[in-house]
Structure formats: structure tokens, C-alpha cells
TORKOL-4160 file (C-alpha; in steps of 0.2 Angstrom, whole numbers, padded with zeros to 4 digits, m for minus):
401
<pt num="1" X="0111" Y="0395" Z="0175"/>
<pt num="2" X="0129" Y="0397" Z="0173"/>
<pt num="3" X="0137" Y="0400" Z="0156"/>
<pt num="4" X="0142" Y="0385" Z="0146"/>
<pt num="5" X="0160" Y="0380" Z="0146"/>
<pt num="6" X="0159" Y="0375" Z="0128"/>
<pt num="7" X="0149" Y="0386" Z="0115"/>
<pt num="8" X="0133" Y="0377" Z="0120"/>
<pt num="9" X="0124" Y="0370" Z="0135"/>
<pt num="10" X="0119" Y="0355" Z="0124"/>
<pt num="11" X="0137" Y="0351" Z="0121"/>
<pt num="12" X="0142" Y="0353" Z="0139"/>
<pt num="13" X="0128" Y="0341" Z="0144"/>
<pt num="14" X="0134" Y="0329" Z="0130"/>
<pt num="15" X="0152" Y="0329" Z="0136"/>
<pt num="16" X="0146" Y="0326" Z="0154"/>
<pt num="17" X="0135" Y="0312" Z="0149"/>
<pt num="18" X="0149" Y="0303" Z="0140"/>
<pt num="19" X="0161" Y="0305" Z="0154"/>
<pt num="20" X="0148" Y="0299" Z="0167"/>
<pt num="21" X="0144" Y="0284" Z="0157"/>
<pt num="22" X="0163" Y="0281" Z="0156"/>
<pt num="23" X="0164" Y="0279" Z="0174"/>
<pt num="24" X="0152" Y="0264" Z="0173"/>
<pt num="25" X="0159" Y="0255" Z="0157"/>
<pt num="26" X="0177" Y="0252" Z="0156"/>
<pt num="27" X="0183" Y="0258" Z="0139"/>
<pt num="28" X="0166" Y="0267" Z="0135"/>
<pt num="29" X="0176" Y="0284" Z="0133"/>
<pt num="30" X="0189" Y="0279" Z="0120"/>
<pt num="31" X="0196" Y="0296" Z="0119"/>
<pt num="32" X="0193" Y="0313" Z="0128"/>
<pt num="33" X="0203" Y="0329" Z="0126"/>
<pt num="34" X="0190" Y="0342" Z="0129"/>
<pt num="35" X="0188" Y="0355" Z="0143"/>
<pt num="36" X="0197" Y="0350" Z="0159"/>
<pt num="37" X="0184" Y="0359" Z="0169"/>
<pt num="38" X="0171" Y="0346" Z="0163"/>
<pt num="39" X="0181" Y="0331" Z="0166"/>
<pt num="40" X="0186" Y="0337" Z="0184"/>
<pt num="41" X="0168" Y="0341" Z="0188"/>
<pt num="42" X="0162" Y="0323" Z="0183"/>
<pt num="43" X="0177" Y="0315" Z="0192"/>
<pt num="44" X="0173" Y="0324" Z="0208"/>
<pt num="45" X="0155" Y="0318" Z="0207"/>
<pt num="46" X="0148" Y="0301" Z="0215"/>
<pt num="47" X="0146" Y="0289" Z="0201"/>
<pt num="48" X="0129" Y="0293" Z="0193"/>
<pt num="49" X="0115" Y="0280" Z="0194"/>
<pt num="50" X="0111" Y="0271" Z="0178"/>
<pt num="51" X="0093" Y="0278" Z="0179"/>
<pt num="52" X="0099" Y="0295" Z="0180"/>
<pt num="53" X="0110" Y="0292" Z="0165"/>
<pt num="54" X="0095" Y="0286" Z="0155"/>
<pt num="55" X="0084" Y="0301" Z="0160"/>
<pt num="56" X="0099" Y="0313" Z="0156"/>
<pt num="57" X="0101" Y="0305" Z="0138"/>
<pt num="58" X="0082" Y="0305" Z="0135"/>
<pt num="59" X="0081" Y="0323" Z="0140"/>
<pt num="60" X="0095" Y="0328" Z="0129"/>
<pt num="61" X="0086" Y="0320" Z="0114"/>
<pt num="62" X="0071" Y="0330" Z="0118"/>
<pt num="63" X="0080" Y="0346" Z="0120"/>
<pt num="64" X="0089" Y="0343" Z="0103"/>
<pt num="65" X="0073" Y="0340" Z="0095"/>
<pt num="66" X="0065" Y="0356" Z="0103"/>
<pt num="67" X="0079" Y="0367" Z="0096"/>
<pt num="68" X="0088" Y="0372" Z="0112"/>
<pt num="69" X="0104" Y="0382" Z="0107"/>
<pt num="70" X="0097" Y="0383" Z="0089"/>
<pt num="71" X="0107" Y="0400" Z="0087"/>
<pt num="72" X="0123" Y="0390" Z="0090"/>
<pt num="73" X="0120" Y="0372" Z="0083"/>
<pt num="74" X="0115" Y="0371" Z="0065"/>
<pt num="75" X="0104" Y="0357" Z="0058"/>
<pt num="76" X="0118" Y="0346" Z="0053"/>
<pt num="77" X="0128" Y="0348" Z="0069"/>
<pt num="78" X="0112" Y="0345" Z="0079"/>
<pt num="79" X="0108" Y="0329" Z="0068"/>
<pt num="80" X="0125" Y="0322" Z="0072"/>
<pt num="81" X="0123" Y="0325" Z="0091"/>
<pt num="82" X="0106" Y="0317" Z="0091"/>
<pt num="83" X="0112" Y="0301" Z="0083"/>
<pt num="84" X="0126" Y="0301" Z="0096"/>
<pt num="85" X="0115" Y="0303" Z="0110"/>
<pt num="86" X="0103" Y="0290" Z="0104"/>
<pt num="87" X="0117" Y="0278" Z="0105"/>
<pt num="88" X="0122" Y="0283" Z="0122"/>
<pt num="89" X="0104" Y="0282" Z="0128"/>
<pt num="90" X="0103" Y="0264" Z="0122"/>
<pt num="91" X="0119" Y="0260" Z="0131"/>
<pt num="92" X="0112" Y="0268" Z="0147"/>
<pt num="93" X="0096" Y="0258" Z="0145"/>
<pt num="94" X="0105" Y="0242" Z="0144"/>
<pt num="95" X="0116" Y="0247" Z="0159"/>
<pt num="96" X="0100" Y="0250" Z="0169"/>
<pt num="97" X="0094" Y="0232" Z="0165"/>
<pt num="98" X="0082" Y="0235" Z="0151"/>
<pt num="99" X="0080" Y="0220" Z="0139"/>
<pt num="100" X="0085" Y="0226" Z="0122"/>
<pt num="101" X="0087" Y="0214" Z="0108"/>
<pt num="102" X="0104" Y="0213" Z="0100"/>
<pt num="103" X="0098" Y="0219" Z="0083"/>
<pt num="104" X="0090" Y="0234" Z="0091"/>
<pt num="105" X="0105" Y="0238" Z="0101"/>
<pt num="106" X="0116" Y="0238" Z="0086"/>
<pt num="107" X="0104" Y="0249" Z="0076"/>
<pt num="108" X="0101" Y="0262" Z="0090"/>
<pt num="109" X="0119" Y="0263" Z="0094"/>
<pt num="110" X="0127" Y="0262" Z="0077"/>
<pt num="111" X="0114" Y="0268" Z="0065"/>
<pt num="112" X="0114" Y="0252" Z="0055"/>
<pt num="113" X="0103" Y="0236" Z="0057"/>
<pt num="114" X="0113" Y="0220" Z="0057"/>
<pt num="115" X="0109" Y="0205" Z="0046"/>
<pt num="116" X="0113" Y="0187" Z="0047"/>
<pt num="117" X="0123" Y="0181" Z="0032"/>
<pt num="118" X="0119" Y="0165" Z="0023"/>
<pt num="119" X="0133" Y="0153" Z="0025"/>
<pt num="120" X="0133" Y="0150" Z="0006"/>
<pt num="121" X="0143" Y="0166" Z="0004"/>
<pt num="122" X="0156" Y="0158" Z="0015"/>
<pt num="123" X="0155" Y="0142" Z="0005"/>
<pt num="124" X="0159" Y="0152" Z="m0011"/>
<pt num="125" X="0174" Y="0160" Z="m0003"/>
<pt num="126" X="0180" Y="0143" Z="0002"/>
<pt num="127" X="0179" Y="0137" Z="m0016"/>
<pt num="128" X="0189" Y="0153" Z="m0022"/>
<pt num="129" X="0202" Y="0150" Z="m0009"/>
<pt num="130" X="0203" Y="0131" Z="m0014"/>
<pt num="131" X="0208" Y="0138" Z="m0031"/>
<pt num="132" X="0221" Y="0150" Z="m0027"/>
<pt num="133" X="0230" Y="0142" Z="m0012"/>
<pt num="134" X="0245" Y="0131" Z="m0015"/>
<pt num="135" X="0245" Y="0112" Z="m0010"/>
<pt num="136" X="0231" Y="0099" Z="m0010"/>
<pt num="137" X="0220" Y="0093" Z="0004"/>
<pt num="138" X="0206" Y="0100" Z="0015"/>
<pt num="139" X="0205" Y="0119" Z="0013"/>
<pt num="140" X="0204" Y="0123" Z="0032"/>
<pt num="141" X="0221" Y="0114" Z="0035"/>
<pt num="142" X="0229" Y="0122" Z="0020"/>
<pt num="143" X="0224" Y="0140" Z="0024"/>
<pt num="144" X="0229" Y="0138" Z="0042"/>
<pt num="145" X="0246" Y="0132" Z="0037"/>
<pt num="146" X="0248" Y="0145" Z="0024"/>
<pt num="147" X="0242" Y="0159" Z="0035"/>
<pt num="148" X="0252" Y="0154" Z="0051"/>
<pt num="149" X="0268" Y="0153" Z="0040"/>
<pt num="150" X="0266" Y="0172" Z="0037"/>
<pt num="151" X="0270" Y="0176" Z="0055"/>
<pt num="152" X="0282" Y="0191" Z="0057"/>
<pt num="153" X="0295" Y="0187" Z="0070"/>
<pt num="154" X="0292" Y="0197" Z="0085"/>
<pt num="155" X="0310" Y="0204" Z="0085"/>
<pt num="156" X="0307" Y="0211" Z="0068"/>
<pt num="157" X="0289" Y="0218" Z="0071"/>
<pt num="158" X="0293" Y="0235" Z="0077"/>
<pt num="159" X="0305" Y="0239" Z="0062"/>
<pt num="160" X="0292" Y="0233" Z="0050"/>
<pt num="161" X="0279" Y="0244" Z="0058"/>
<pt num="162" X="0289" Y="0259" Z="0057"/>
<pt num="163" X="0295" Y="0256" Z="0039"/>
<pt num="164" X="0277" Y="0254" Z="0033"/>
<pt num="165" X="0270" Y="0269" Z="0044"/>
<pt num="166" X="0283" Y="0281" Z="0038"/>
<pt num="167" X="0278" Y="0276" Z="0020"/>
<pt num="168" X="0260" Y="0278" Z="0023"/>
<pt num="169" X="0262" Y="0294" Z="0033"/>
<pt num="170" X="0271" Y="0302" Z="0018"/>
<pt num="171" X="0257" Y="0296" Z="0006"/>
<pt num="172" X="0244" Y="0303" Z="0018"/>
<pt num="173" X="0252" Y="0319" Z="0019"/>
<pt num="174" X="0253" Y="0321" Z="0000"/>
<pt num="175" X="0235" Y="0315" Z="m0003"/>
<pt num="176" X="0226" Y="0323" Z="0011"/>
<pt num="177" X="0237" Y="0333" Z="0022"/>
<pt num="178" X="0241" Y="0331" Z="0041"/>
<pt num="179" X="0240" Y="0344" Z="0054"/>
<pt num="180" X="0257" Y="0351" Z="0059"/>
<pt num="181" X="0264" Y="0342" Z="0075"/>
<pt num="182" X="0254" Y="0326" Z="0074"/>
<pt num="183" X="0263" Y="0311" Z="0080"/>
<pt num="184" X="0262" Y="0293" Z="0084"/>
<pt num="185" X="0270" Y="0282" Z="0097"/>
<pt num="186" X="0270" Y="0264" Z="0093"/>
<pt num="187" X="0270" Y="0250" Z="0106"/>
<pt num="188" X="0267" Y="0231" Z="0107"/>
<pt num="189" X="0254" Y="0225" Z="0119"/>
<pt num="190" X="0248" Y="0208" Z="0126"/>
<pt num="191" X="0232" Y="0202" Z="0135"/>
<pt num="192" X="0220" Y="0212" Z="0125"/>
<pt num="193" X="0204" Y="0206" Z="0115"/>
<pt num="194" X="0209" Y="0216" Z="0099"/>
<pt num="195" X="0223" Y="0215" Z="0086"/>
<pt num="196" X="0227" Y="0234" Z="0086"/>
<pt num="197" X="0221" Y="0249" Z="0095"/>
<pt num="198" X="0223" Y="0268" Z="0093"/>
<pt num="199" X="0224" Y="0277" Z="0110"/>
<pt num="200" X="0221" Y="0295" Z="0104"/>
<pt num="201" X="0228" Y="0307" Z="0118"/>
<pt num="202" X="0223" Y="0324" Z="0111"/>
<pt num="203" X="0235" Y="0337" Z="0105"/>
<pt num="204" X="0237" Y="0328" Z="0089"/>
<pt num="205" X="0245" Y="0313" Z="0097"/>
<pt num="206" X="0241" Y="0295" Z="0097"/>
<pt num="207" X="0248" Y="0279" Z="0105"/>
<pt num="208" X="0245" Y="0264" Z="0094"/>
<pt num="209" X="0247" Y="0247" Z="0102"/>
<pt num="210" X="0248" Y="0231" Z="0092"/>
<pt num="211" X="0243" Y="0215" Z="0101"/>
<pt num="212" X="0256" Y="0201" Z="0101"/>
<pt num="213" X="0245" Y="0188" Z="0110"/>
<pt num="214" X="0245" Y="0178" Z="0094"/>
<pt num="215" X="0258" Y="0180" Z="0080"/>
<pt num="216" X="0256" Y="0196" Z="0069"/>
<pt num="217" X="0254" Y="0191" Z="0051"/>
<pt num="218" X="0263" Y="0198" Z="0036"/>
<pt num="219" X="0246" Y="0197" Z="0027"/>
<pt num="220" X="0238" Y="0209" Z="0039"/>
<pt num="221" X="0252" Y="0221" Z="0044"/>
<pt num="222" X="0248" Y="0234" Z="0030"/>
<pt num="223" X="0230" Y="0234" Z="0035"/>
<pt num="224" X="0234" Y="0237" Z="0054"/>
<pt num="225" X="0245" Y="0252" Z="0050"/>
<pt num="226" X="0233" Y="0260" Z="0038"/>
<pt num="227" X="0218" Y="0256" Z="0049"/>
<pt num="228" X="0226" Y="0262" Z="0066"/>
<pt num="229" X="0237" Y="0276" Z="0059"/>
<pt num="230" X="0238" Y="0283" Z="0041"/>
<pt num="231" X="0226" Y="0287" Z="0034"/>
<pt num="232" X="0214" Y="0278" Z="0047"/>
<pt num="233" X="0211" Y="0282" Z="0065"/>
<pt num="234" X="0225" Y="0294" Z="0069"/>
<pt num="235" X="0223" Y="0304" Z="0054"/>
<pt num="236" X="0204" Y="0306" Z="0057"/>
<pt num="237" X="0206" Y="0310" Z="0075"/>
<pt num="238" X="0220" Y="0323" Z="0072"/>
<pt num="239" X="0212" Y="0331" Z="0057"/>
<pt num="240" X="0195" Y="0333" Z="0067"/>
<pt num="241" X="0204" Y="0340" Z="0082"/>
<pt num="242" X="0213" Y="0353" Z="0071"/>
<pt num="243" X="0198" Y="0357" Z="0059"/>
<pt num="244" X="0183" Y="0354" Z="0070"/>
<pt num="245" X="0188" Y="0357" Z="0088"/>
<pt num="246" X="0202" Y="0370" Z="0086"/>
<pt num="247" X="0196" Y="0379" Z="0071"/>
<pt num="248" X="0177" Y="0379" Z="0073"/>
<pt num="249" X="0176" Y="0376" Z="0092"/>
<pt num="250" X="0165" Y="0360" Z="0090"/>
<pt num="251" X="0170" Y="0353" Z="0107"/>
<pt num="252" X="0158" Y="0338" Z="0105"/>
<pt num="253" X="0172" Y="0330" Z="0094"/>
<pt num="254" X="0184" Y="0330" Z="0109"/>
<pt num="255" X="0175" Y="0315" Z="0116"/>
<pt num="256" X="0174" Y="0298" Z="0107"/>
<pt num="257" X="0162" Y="0286" Z="0114"/>
<pt num="258" X="0159" Y="0267" Z="0111"/>
<pt num="259" X="0141" Y="0263" Z="0106"/>
<pt num="260" X="0139" Y="0278" Z="0095"/>
<pt num="261" X="0138" Y="0280" Z="0076"/>
<pt num="262" X="0154" Y="0290" Z="0077"/>
<pt num="263" X="0162" Y="0273" Z="0079"/>
<pt num="264" X="0154" Y="0265" Z="0063"/>
<pt num="265" X="0161" Y="0279" Z="0052"/>
<pt num="266" X="0178" Y="0278" Z="0060"/>
<pt num="267" X="0180" Y="0259" Z="0058"/>
<pt num="268" X="0172" Y="0260" Z="0041"/>
<pt num="269" X="0184" Y="0273" Z="0034"/>
<pt num="270" X="0199" Y="0264" Z="0043"/>
<pt num="271" X="0195" Y="0248" Z="0035"/>
<pt num="272" X="0195" Y="0257" Z="0019"/>
<pt num="273" X="0211" Y="0266" Z="0022"/>
<pt num="274" X="0223" Y="0253" Z="0015"/>
<pt num="275" X="0215" Y="0253" Z="m0003"/>
<pt num="276" X="0214" Y="0272" Z="m0002"/>
<pt num="277" X="0232" Y="0274" Z="0001"/>
<pt num="278" X="0239" Y="0260" Z="m0008"/>
<pt num="279" X="0227" Y="0255" Z="m0022"/>
<pt num="280" X="0218" Y="0239" Z="m0026"/>
<pt num="281" X="0234" Y="0229" Z="m0025"/>
<pt num="282" X="0243" Y="0235" Z="m0009"/>
<pt num="283" X="0252" Y="0218" Z="m0007"/>
<pt num="284" X="0267" Y="0222" Z="m0018"/>
<pt num="285" X="0270" Y="0238" Z="m0008"/>
<pt num="286" X="0269" Y="0230" Z="0009"/>
<pt num="287" X="0280" Y="0216" Z="0002"/>
<pt num="288" X="0294" Y="0229" Z="m0001"/>
<pt num="289" X="0294" Y="0234" Z="0017"/>
<pt num="290" X="0294" Y="0216" Z="0023"/>
<pt num="291" X="0308" Y="0210" Z="0012"/>
<pt num="292" X="0319" Y="0225" Z="0017"/>
<pt num="293" X="0317" Y="0219" Z="0035"/>
<pt num="294" X="0321" Y="0201" Z="0031"/>
<pt num="295" X="0303" Y="0194" Z="0031"/>
<pt num="296" X="0298" Y="0183" Z="0016"/>
<pt num="297" X="0282" Y="0187" Z="0008"/>
<pt num="298" X="0273" Y="0182" Z="m0009"/>
<pt num="299" X="0262" Y="0197" Z="m0014"/>
<pt num="300" X="0254" Y="0187" Z="m0028"/>
<pt num="301" X="0247" Y="0173" Z="m0017"/>
<pt num="302" X="0243" Y="0186" Z="m0003"/>
<pt num="303" X="0233" Y="0196" Z="m0015"/>
<pt num="304" X="0223" Y="0181" Z="m0022"/>
<pt num="305" X="0219" Y="0175" Z="m0004"/>
<pt num="306" X="0214" Y="0192" Z="0002"/>
<pt num="307" X="0202" Y="0195" Z="m0013"/>
<pt num="308" X="0195" Y="0177" Z="m0011"/>
<pt num="309" X="0192" Y="0178" Z="0007"/>
<pt num="310" X="0185" Y="0196" Z="0010"/>
<pt num="311" X="0167" Y="0190" Z="0012"/>
<pt num="312" X="0172" Y="0179" Z="0026"/>
<pt num="313" X="0174" Y="0195" Z="0037"/>
<pt num="314" X="0155" Y="0193" Z="0040"/>
<pt num="315" X="0158" Y="0176" Z="0050"/>
<pt num="316" X="0162" Y="0186" Z="0065"/>
<pt num="317" X="0146" Y="0196" Z="0063"/>
<pt num="318" X="0136" Y="0180" Z="0062"/>
<pt num="319" X="0145" Y="0174" Z="0077"/>
<pt num="320" X="0140" Y="0189" Z="0087"/>
<pt num="321" X="0122" Y="0186" Z="0081"/>
<pt num="322" X="0123" Y="0168" Z="0087"/>
<pt num="323" X="0129" Y="0174" Z="0104"/>
<pt num="324" X="0118" Y="0189" Z="0108"/>
<pt num="325" X="0103" Y="0186" Z="0097"/>
<pt num="326" X="0101" Y="0167" Z="0098"/>
<pt num="327" X="0110" Y="0164" Z="0115"/>
<pt num="328" X="0120" Y="0151" Z="0107"/>
<pt num="329" X="0133" Y="0141" Z="0118"/>
<pt num="330" X="0151" Y="0149" Z="0117"/>
<pt num="331" X="0159" Y="0133" Z="0113"/>
<pt num="332" X="0147" Y="0131" Z="0098"/>
<pt num="333" X="0151" Y="0148" Z="0092"/>
<pt num="334" X="0170" Y="0145" Z="0093"/>
<pt num="335" X="0167" Y="0130" Z="0082"/>
<pt num="336" X="0156" Y="0140" Z="0070"/>
<pt num="337" X="0171" Y="0153" Z="0068"/>
<pt num="338" X="0183" Y="0138" Z="0066"/>
<pt num="339" X="0172" Y="0130" Z="0052"/>
<pt num="340" X="0167" Y="0145" Z="0042"/>
<pt num="341" X="0181" Y="0157" Z="0046"/>
<pt num="342" X="0194" Y="0143" Z="0043"/>
<pt num="343" X="0203" Y="0148" Z="0059"/>
<pt num="344" X="0213" Y="0138" Z="0071"/>
<pt num="345" X="0206" Y="0136" Z="0088"/>
<pt num="346" X="0217" Y="0149" Z="0096"/>
<pt num="347" X="0212" Y="0163" Z="0084"/>
<pt num="348" X="0193" Y="0158" Z="0085"/>
<pt num="349" X="0194" Y="0159" Z="0104"/>
<pt num="350" X="0203" Y="0176" Z="0103"/>
<pt num="351" X="0188" Y="0182" Z="0092"/>
<pt num="352" X="0176" Y="0177" Z="0105"/>
<pt num="353" X="0185" Y="0187" Z="0118"/>
<pt num="354" X="0181" Y="0203" Z="0108"/>
<pt num="355" X="0163" Y="0197" Z="0105"/>
<pt num="356" X="0159" Y="0193" Z="0123"/>
<pt num="357" X="0168" Y="0209" Z="0130"/>
<pt num="358" X="0155" Y="0220" Z="0139"/>
<pt num="359" X="0162" Y="0235" Z="0130"/>
<pt num="360" X="0164" Y="0228" Z="0113"/>
<pt num="361" X="0150" Y="0215" Z="0111"/>
<pt num="362" X="0140" Y="0224" Z="0098"/>
<pt num="363" X="0155" Y="0233" Z="0090"/>
<pt num="364" X="0159" Y="0220" Z="0076"/>
<pt num="365" X="0145" Y="0228" Z="0066"/>
<pt num="366" X="0156" Y="0244" Z="0064"/>
<pt num="367" X="0168" Y="0234" Z="0054"/>
<pt num="368" X="0156" Y="0222" Z="0044"/>
<pt num="369" X="0143" Y="0235" Z="0040"/>
<pt num="370" X="0154" Y="0251" Z="0041"/>
<pt num="371" X="0167" Y="0246" Z="0027"/>
<pt num="372" X="0154" Y="0243" Z="0013"/>
<pt num="373" X="0144" Y="0258" Z="0018"/>
<pt num="374" X="0160" Y="0269" Z="0017"/>
<pt num="375" X="0167" Y="0260" Z="0002"/>
<pt num="376" X="0151" Y="0262" Z="m0008"/>
<pt num="377" X="0149" Y="0281" Z="m0003"/>
<pt num="378" X="0167" Y="0285" Z="m0007"/>
<pt num="379" X="0167" Y="0276" Z="m0023"/>
<pt num="380" X="0186" Y="0278" Z="m0025"/>
<pt num="381" X="0185" Y="0297" Z="m0024"/>
<pt num="382" X="0199" Y="0304" Z="m0012"/>
<pt num="383" X="0189" Y="0320" Z="m0010"/>
<pt num="384" X="0174" Y="0309" Z="m0002"/>
<pt num="385" X="0187" Y="0300" Z="0009"/>
<pt num="386" X="0193" Y="0317" Z="0015"/>
<pt num="387" X="0176" Y="0321" Z="0020"/>
<pt num="388" X="0175" Y="0306" Z="0031"/>
<pt num="389" X="0191" Y="0311" Z="0039"/>
<pt num="390" X="0186" Y="0329" Z="0042"/>
<pt num="391" X="0168" Y="0332" Z="0044"/>
<pt num="392" X="0153" Y="0326" Z="0055"/>
<pt num="393" X="0144" Y="0312" Z="0046"/>
<pt num="394" X="0131" Y="0300" Z="0051"/>
<pt num="395" X="0128" Y="0283" Z="0043"/>
<pt num="396" X="0111" Y="0289" Z="0036"/>
<pt num="397" X="0121" Y="0302" Z="0026"/>
<pt num="398" X="0131" Y="0288" Z="0017"/>
<pt num="399" X="0115" Y="0278" Z="0013"/>
<pt num="400" X="0105" Y="0292" Z="0006"/>
<pt num="401" X="0119" Y="0300" Z="m0004"/>
């Protein structure tokens, strides 16, 4: 057997498995900046049969449990890899046509078991919103009118993005540190199922795209920048490339695959990023950047609405459950999101695009389950948030700690 390209034959096989699966599922490999020899090898192969991928993932789990390369992989690193491979194994089984329930798919891919939230929590959020929103009349019409009035003119969007990003980068540098040479290129995108996306390209570089299919709102722009960039995805990727891949030689971190617990940690910490960098009331800070770029914004109302409506994030998780566990009709689920999420038809339909994407169908749990998991574990402690940014963590670590 030839010597491994990385420090471990297990890691070689892990990277090859992810790259092979990426040839089946568009977007499955979210980022790869590992050894060129491995990617070239996989690119030169015929596309692997799904049954072969199932067997490869299963054998990798067996070999991890058997202690292969135990002189190289310590228990923590091996545990992280096993959780990742379990997610890949689940995706490969679905790819091969195995019937796996939605709740099992989420648990085996992402390390948490989803639950269906009682709509009473959404009713309570509606009542809170009714108390803080200006005007009178039906709550859905009022929140839609108020929310859509927060649209940032497209011609001012890039300036607002750069202003907030520069501020958040400075704060992240002071609080956590950033590797020298890290950089982000910002761009606007269309015809995508997501609102923002971080394309991590390796060498400490990201390309962050903001989707303008629907108007980008002043109420969400701070969250988008923190989530995708500082101290969210870009910060995590660049710190782990610098600290884990370059310094320790842990090449398993050089691939980022959808359908793995790595995603739940990443989305949970990224959703937590705004309050970590700007405190419990970030709206006033964001308002300064909006106003300096000619965008009117009332931070007091925005804060009240954000706090009142936070539990409504789970509407999208319920919608995914209805689609994939209960096999509900798509039009009925759009109506469900409109009713309980208090969204106009266009935004509810955009949410469905994400939930029905073959790549992203189960991904919503990374946000809905990941944020409270990370928030509870961090407990407001920047040192714990820094651990999420810098170390290999699995969801079970955050539950048991």
C-alpha cells in the first residue's frame, strides 16, 4: 500500500469519499482546499456508483472504530471523523435509494434529532409582535408592510455591506484575532435558494454572495454580514485553515461537506455571531452604518420586532417536517409559512426553494437546532465562542458540556 498523501490513510479515504460524493450531488462539497493529488485522482476516475460509496463510508466507520491509524489520530480527532463519516454514509444510502425517514436523516447527518414545534409558540410570537408593531389591523399585513419598508435600495447595498463588514472585521480582529492575509470578496447574486452564501476558496480567502432575488432588508443585513463573514463562516474557515490544517496538518478540515455535523456547528456559531460581536442590542450599531449610507432605520422598533419574533425561526423547520416527514403538498406548506411565518407569498415560496433543494432539504435543522445548542454552550463567554471557531467540535460535545 502506498504512503498516505496526508498524515493518515483514514484521512486520505475521508477526503476521497467526500470528493466522490461531490460528483453525485451538486453543492455537496461546499469547500475543498486540500491536497491537489487527491482531487486530481478523484476527478480522473469514473463517477463512483452509489453502492460503492455506501460500502466505502461503512468501511471507514468500521476502520475508525477498529483503531486504524491510532498512532496518528487521537480519540477526539477520531470521534470527529466518525461523526462526519456517519453523515456521509447516510447521504450515500439515500443516494443509493434507501428509504430513510426525515428525522433519522437529520439525526444521522447532523447529530441532532429534529422536533415539530407546537404552533402555540408562533401564536405567542404573533401576540408579542402585535404589541410592538406600529399601526392597527391584522398582524400579518402590518408586519409585511413594516418589513418590506426596510428594503435597502440595491444601488446602496454594496456600500452598506462594506461599511458593516469593515466594522465587524475590526471587532473580530480585536476580540478573536484573524490570520494574516485573510480576505473577502463581496458580490451580489441572483437565482439562488439562499439569502447569502460563503464560498470559502482556501488560502484564507472567501467569496461572499448576497442574493438580491428579493429585496435585502435593513433588519437582516447585520446578521448576514456577521453570519457569512465576521465572526461567522469566513472567520471559522480561515482560523481553522491556519490553526488546524497549516499548523497541525489536519487535512480533514480542508473539505467541508453538506450533510455532516460540521455544518450544524458552523451554522449555529454563525447565527450566534451578531450578538457575540455586537451585543444583545446590535440594531443601534447597524443603524449607524445604514444612516451613513442614506438608509433610514429605526433601531428601537427593529430590536423589539427581532426579539418578539425570534421563536418564529422554527416555522421553516416545521415546514421541512411537513414536506419530508408528512409528505404534505407544497402549496399547503407555502400557505403554512405565510400564516405562521407572517411572510408574503414571494418570500414563503423562496423559503420552499431551499427546503425542496436536493442538496439543502434537511439543512434547515443546522440553523434551528444549531443556534440554541451553540448559544447555550457558549453562554456569552467569548473564549467558548473562540473554541467553536478554532477546534473540532461535534454536537454531542455541546449537549454534554
